N, C-alpha and C positions, 0 to 999 in steps of 0.2 A: 255354579258360582262359588267363590270362596268367601263372599260377603253378600249381603242383601242387595239385589239389583234394583230395588225400588226405595232407596234412601230418599229423603225429602228433596235433595238436589236434583233427582231425576225428573221431578215435575217440571223443572225449568230447562235442564240440559237435554233431556230425552235421549240419552246415550243408549240406554237399554232398548228403547223403542227402535232406534236406528239399527242396532245389532239384530234385533228380531226381524226387521224388514229384510235384512240381507240373508239370514240363514233359514227363515221359515220355509218349509217345503223340502229342504235338503237334509235336515237332521231331525231326530226326535228332540224336542225342546222341553226341558223341565225347568220350571221357575220355582224357586224356594224363597219365600218371602214372609215377612210379618206385616206387609203393607197392603191396604186395599187399593193402592194406586195401580196395581196390576190390572184392575178392571178397565182401565183406560185403553189397554191394548188388546181387548177381546177381539176386535175386528181382525187383527193380525194373527193372533193365536188360533183363530178358527180356520185359518187357511192351510194349516199343516198339522203334523202329528205333535200334539202338545199336551202337557199335563201340568197343573199348577198345585204346588204344595204350600199350604198356608199354616204357619205356626201359631198355635193358640195353646197356652199352658194353663190359663185360668179365665173364668168369666168374671171374677171379682175385680172390678174396675180399680179399686184402691190398691190391691196387691199388684195388679198388672202395672200400675203407674210406678211402682217401686222397682220391680224386677225387670221391666221393659220400658224405661222412662221415655224413650224416643219413638216408640212404636204407636201406631193408631190403636184405638181402644178395641178390646175384644169384640164388642158388638159390631163395629165397623168391619172387622175381619170376618165375622159370621155372615154379615150382609154380602161381603165379597164372594164368599163361598156360594151363596145363593145365586148371585148374578152370574158367576162363571158357570155354574151347573145348569142354569136356565138357558145358557148359550151352548150347551152340549160340550163343554170343556171339562174333562175329568178333573176332579179335585181330590187331593190327599190332605188329610189332617195330619200335620206334624205336631204331635203331642209330646214335645221334648224341648229341653230336658225336664224330667220330673224332679222337682226339688224336695228332698226329704223334709218333712215337718211343715212344708209350705204348700205344695201342690200335689202331694201324693196320697191324699186321703180319699176314701171311697166316694164321698159326696162330690168332690171336685172332678174326679175321674168320670163319674156318672154324668155330671152336668155338661162337661166339655164334649164328651163323645156324643151324647144325645143331641146337643145343639148343632154340632157339625153335621151329624147324620140327617137331622131334620132339614138343614139348609141344602143338603144334596151331596155332601162328601161321600166318597165310595170306598176309601181305604184309609187306614190309620197306621202311621209309622210312629213308634214311641221308643224312647230310651231314657235312661236315668242320667242325672247330673254327674259329670266327671270333674273332680277337683284338681285345679291347677292353682299355683300360688296367686296369680293375678286375679282370676275370677273368684277365687275363694275369699280373697280380701275384700272384694266389692260386696259379696253376699253378706259377709259377717259385719261389715261396716253398716249395712242396712238392717241386719238382724243380729245384733251382738249377743242376744240371749241364746242363740243357737251355736255359739262358738264351741263349747265343750262337746255338744252332741255331734257336731260335724267332725271335729278332730278325732273323736273316738270312733265314729263310723268309718271315716276315710283313712286315717293314719294308724289307728290301732287295730281295727278289725277288718279293714278293707284290703284291697290288693292293687298293686301297681302294674299297669299295662300300657305299653307304648308311651311312657312319659306322663301318664295321667293316673290319678288315684281314683279307683273305682270303689263303690260301696260293696259290702259283702255280697257274694253271688246269691246267697239264699234270699237276701232282701230284694235284690234286683229281679230275680225270677218271680218272687211272690207279687211284687208290685206290677210288673209287666203282664203277668197272668191276669190280674184284675182288669187291666186295660183291654186285654184280648177278650175276656169274658163280656165286657161291656160292648166292645165292638161287635161281637156275635149277636148280642141282644138287639143291636140296632142294624143288623144285616150288613155289616161292613167287613171287609177283609182286614187282616192285621199282619204286621211284621215289625221286627225290632232289628236295628242295625248296630254294629260295633259293641255288642254285648256278649258275644259268644254263646248265644241262646237260640241257635237256629231251629231248635226243636219247637219253638213257639210260633215260627213263621208259617203262614198259610202257603201252600205249595203253588197255587194257581196264579200268584202275582209276584213280581220282583219286589225286593225289599223297599226300594224307593218309590214304587208305584208307576214307574215309567212304562210298564207293560200295559197300562190302561190307555196310553196315548193312542189316538187314532185320528184319521183325517176327519175333520168336522166340516161337513158341507150342508 
């Protein structure tokens, strides 16, 4: 999906559910969402090869309400991981994007990965924030004190790749290595996408975790 398939309107319209009913069993289905509403469709997802990726970037409810104002709380998403896992549906933690000076500290990394693993997640996909004018303006309007730090990191010391401004490679590699180390401590596989750091990826799984998909009967 190019956008979250479980936006609030889905609860009423059920368009994602109708699509799943038509394609389940014919394709590998990967759901990528920030919503716990995905648990509504467990009975469908269990009928085919499916994997659910749930995005969680922090367990701090206050911070989450600022950077993800329309998403369900992190706790509800952790509960969704648990419910999906208990129904034998593979779950991937999407720990991205990591926001410099906001969600990239060791304590946050440790807490998010540990909570997701405890709930039953099996794989972690992580990446760093990529700056574009529109999303950068939203971040800096919420955290104006970070303006100079972000501009120095992304526009002075970073690199431009495919139309986005990346943080310096040395920073990205160091932060993502911390996530991988935490994943290993919690017996999870790890991969990072769109970073040019394939050396960090575990070999036994695909980057997005779709290799975990299996028929759940």
